[in-house]
C-alpha positions in Angstrom: 20.6 -38.4 -65.1 24.8 -38.9 -64.4 25.8 -39.8 -61.3 27.2 -37.7 -58.4 30.9 -38.0 -58.2 33.0 -35.1 -56.8 29.9 -33.7 -54.6 28.6 -37.4 -53.5 31.3 -39.5 -51.9 29.2 -42.7 -52.5 28.9 -41.9 -56.3 25.2 -43.0 -55.7 22.9 -42.4 -58.7 19.9 -40.0 -57.7 16.8 -40.1 -59.8 15.2 -37.2 -59.0 12.7 -34.9 -60.9 12.5 -31.2 -60.7 10.0 -30.2 -58.6 7.3 -27.3 -60.3 7.6 -23.7 -59.3 6.0 -23.2 -56.2 5.8 -26.6 -54.8 6.4 -26.8 -50.9 8.8 -28.8 -49.2 6.5 -32.0 -49.0 7.1 -32.4 -52.7 10.7 -32.5 -51.9 10.3 -35.0 -48.7 8.2 -37.3 -51.3 11.0 -37.8 -54.1 13.3 -38.5 -51.1 11.5 -40.7 -49.8 10.6 -42.8 -52.9 14.6 -42.4 -53.2 15.7 -43.5 -49.8 13.0 -46.5 -49.6 13.9 -48.2 -53.2 16.7 -50.3 -51.5 19.5 -49.1 -53.5 21.0 -47.3 -50.3 23.0 -49.2 -47.5 21.8 -48.1 -43.8 24.3 -45.3 -42.7 24.6 -43.9 -46.0 25.4 -40.5 -46.3 23.2 -38.2 -48.6 24.3 -35.6 -50.6 24.8 -32.0 -49.5 21.8 -29.4 -49.1 23.4 -27.8 -52.5 23.5 -30.7 -54.4 20.2 -31.7 -53.6 18.7 -28.1 -54.3 20.2 -28.1 -57.9 19.2 -31.4 -58.8 15.6 -30.6 -57.8 15.6 -27.1 -58.8 14.6 -25.8 -55.5 15.9 -23.6 -52.8 18.3 -24.7 -50.1 15.7 -23.9 -47.6 12.9 -26.3 -49.3 15.6 -29.4 -48.6 16.5 -28.4 -45.5 12.6 -28.3 -44.4 11.7 -31.5 -46.0 14.9 -33.2 -44.6 14.0 -32.0 -40.9 10.3 -33.5 -41.7 12.5 -36.7 -42.8 14.3 -36.8 -39.5 10.9 -36.7 -37.4 10.0 -39.4 -39.0 13.0 -41.3 -38.7 14.2 -42.1 -41.9 17.4 -39.9 -41.9 19.7 -38.4 -39.3 21.0 -35.2 -39.5 24.4 -35.0 -37.9 25.6 -31.3 -37.6 28.9 -30.6 -39.1 28.8 -34.0 -40.8 25.9 -34.7 -42.9 22.7 -36.1 -43.5 22.7 -39.9 -43.3 20.0 -43.2 -44.2 18.3 -44.5 -40.9 17.9 -48.2 -40.7 16.9 -50.5 -43.9 14.2 -50.4 -46.2 12.2 -53.0 -44.2 12.9 -50.6 -41.2 11.7 -47.9 -43.0 8.4 -49.0 -45.2 6.5 -49.1 -41.9 7.2 -45.6 -41.1 6.8 -44.6 -44.8 3.1 -46.3 -45.1 1.8 -44.8 -41.7 3.2 -41.3 -42.3 4.2 -40.6 -45.6 1.0 -39.2 -46.8 1.5 -36.8 -43.9 4.0 -34.9 -46.1 1.7 -34.0 -48.7 -0.1 -30.4 -48.5 -3.3 -31.8 -49.3 -3.0 -33.9 -46.3 -2.7 -31.1 -44.2 -6.2 -30.0 -43.4 -7.1 -34.2 -42.4 -4.0 -34.1 -40.0 -5.6 -30.9 -38.4 -8.4 -32.8 -38.0 -7.1 -35.7 -36.4 -5.4 -33.4 -34.1 -8.2 -31.0 -32.9 -10.2 -33.8 -32.1 -7.3 -35.3 -30.0 -6.5 -32.1 -28.4 -10.2 -31.7 -27.4 -10.4 -35.4 -25.5 -7.0 -34.4 -24.0 -8.6 -31.0 -22.4 -11.9 -33.0 -21.4 -9.5 -35.6 -19.5 -7.4 -32.6 -18.1 -10.2 -30.8 -16.7 -11.8 -34.2 -15.3 -8.2 -35.3 -13.9 -5.1 -32.9 -13.8 -3.9 -32.1 -10.3 -3.5 -28.6 -8.8 0.3 -29.0 -9.3 -0.2 -29.6 -13.0 -2.8 -26.9 -13.4 0.0 -24.4 -11.6 2.5 -25.9 -14.0 0.2 -25.2 -17.3 -0.4 -21.7 -15.3 3.6 -21.1 -15.9 3.5 -21.4 -19.1 0.7 -19.0 -19.8 3.0 -16.7 -17.6 5.9 -17.4 -20.4 3.9 -16.7 -22.8 2.7 -13.3 -21.7 6.5 -12.3 -21.5 7.4 -13.6 -24.6 4.3 -11.8 -27.0 7.1 -10.2 -28.6 9.4 -12.8 -29.2 7.3 -15.3 -31.8 10.1 -17.7 -31.4 10.2 -18.0 -27.3 6.3 -17.8 -27.7 6.0 -21.0 -29.7 8.5 -22.8 -27.1 5.6 -21.9 -24.5 2.8 -22.9 -26.7 4.4 -26.3 -27.0 4.9 -26.9 -23.6 1.4 -25.9 -22.6 0.1 -28.4 -25.0 2.4 -31.4 -23.9 1.5 -30.0 -20.2 -2.4 -30.4 -21.0 -2.0 -33.6 -22.8 0.1 -35.6 -20.2 -2.3 -33.9 -17.1 -4.9 -36.1 -18.8 -3.5 -39.0 -17.2 -3.7 -41.1 -20.7 0.0 -41.5 -22.2 -1.2 -42.9 -25.5 -3.3 -39.9 -26.3 -0.3 -37.7 -25.2 2.3 -39.5 -27.2 -0.2 -39.5 -30.3 -0.8 -35.8 -30.0 3.3 -35.6 -29.5 3.6 -37.2 -32.9 0.8 -35.4 -35.1 2.8 -32.1 -33.6 5.9 -33.0 -35.0 4.3 -33.7 -38.1 2.9 -30.3 -38.2 6.5 -29.0 -37.2 7.9 -27.7 -40.8 4.3 -25.4 -40.5 4.4 -24.2 -37.0 7.4 -22.2 -37.3 5.5 -19.7 -39.4 2.1 -19.8 -38.3 2.4 -17.4 -35.5 4.8 -14.4 -36.5 3.1 -11.0 -35.2 1.7 -9.7 -32.2 -1.7 -10.1 -33.2 -1.2 -13.8 -33.6 1.0 -14.5 -30.1 -2.0 -12.5 -28.2 -4.8 -14.3 -30.0 -3.1 -17.4 -29.2 -2.3 -16.3 -25.4 -6.0 -15.3 -25.3 -7.2 -19.0 -26.3 -4.7 -20.7 -23.9 -5.8 -18.6 -21.1 -9.5 -19.6 -21.5 -9.0 -23.1 -21.7 -6.8 -23.0 -18.6 -9.6 -20.7 -17.0 -12.3 -23.6 -17.6 -9.8 -26.1 -16.3 -9.2 -24.4 -13.1 -13.2 -24.2 -12.6 -13.4 -28.0 -13.4 -16.0 -27.0 -15.9 -15.7 -29.6 -18.9 -18.2 -28.2 -21.2 -16.5 -25.1 -21.0 -12.9 -26.7 -21.3 -14.1 -28.4 -24.8 -15.9 -25.0 -26.1 -12.5 -23.4 -25.3 -10.5 -25.8 -26.9 -12.5 -26.3 -29.9 -12.4 -22.4 -30.4 -8.5 -22.4 -30.3 -8.1 -25.5 -32.3 -10.3 -24.2 -34.9 -8.2 -20.6 -35.1 -4.8 -22.6 -34.4 -5.7 -24.6 -37.6 -6.6 -21.6 -39.7 -3.2 -20.0 -39.0 -1.3 -23.3 -39.9 -3.4 -24.0 -43.3 -2.6 -20.5 -44.5 0.9 -20.5 -43.4 3.6 -21.0 -46.1 5.9 -23.9 -45.1 8.9 -22.8 -47.8 10.0 -19.1 -47.9 10.5 -18.1 -51.5 14.1 -17.6 -52.0 16.9 -17.9 -54.7 19.3 -20.1 -52.5 19.8 -22.7 -55.1 21.4 -19.9 -57.2 23.2 -18.0 -54.5 24.2 -20.4 -51.7 
């Protein structure tokens, strides 16, 4: 494969294989992780543009964009708007992250990741039912009001949804648990934007959150656990059936 020249200011040789038709952004991320941890690039190196990567991989630019977003969450690259995407740290810095989280980029690991998240969310809800202050419960209620006001605006609804879960985890008083959940939510962020896209979906999620909050208000640990389990079951199903990469022909047209 020839090296890049005019499109790649570093003139680096990228050994990338075409991604099979229908493969998700995770397959793009896998190839990029292998490339970036091979030790051929210096820390701070700028990657080729989305267009160049998309052409080499034979995918739409949206797939490359979402793969790079996932790698930024992992701390492997840094995306600088208007400038480009840059490698973060050296190979020795990247390998621990890759070993810990790299498999999570694979679509066939999504279910396992969701199982871990569901278990941790259940524990966080139980702790919050036992430990949350009235002020923290009021703050959770405020996020429910925001959700109710944004049922027809999925993007805004998801922001309120995320705030609800973040506040709930912090209300449990276990920062380690809260941080773990934040990392897991970040790993699922590629899918989250497409899991709630209709009024039916936002209403269902709102009802589930309301049930969790009502049980916590009552300090009913058993009811809180049951409500969170039901929410995680339906939320996980929405994510599993979401398509992380829209079907497009950006590589050919953009």
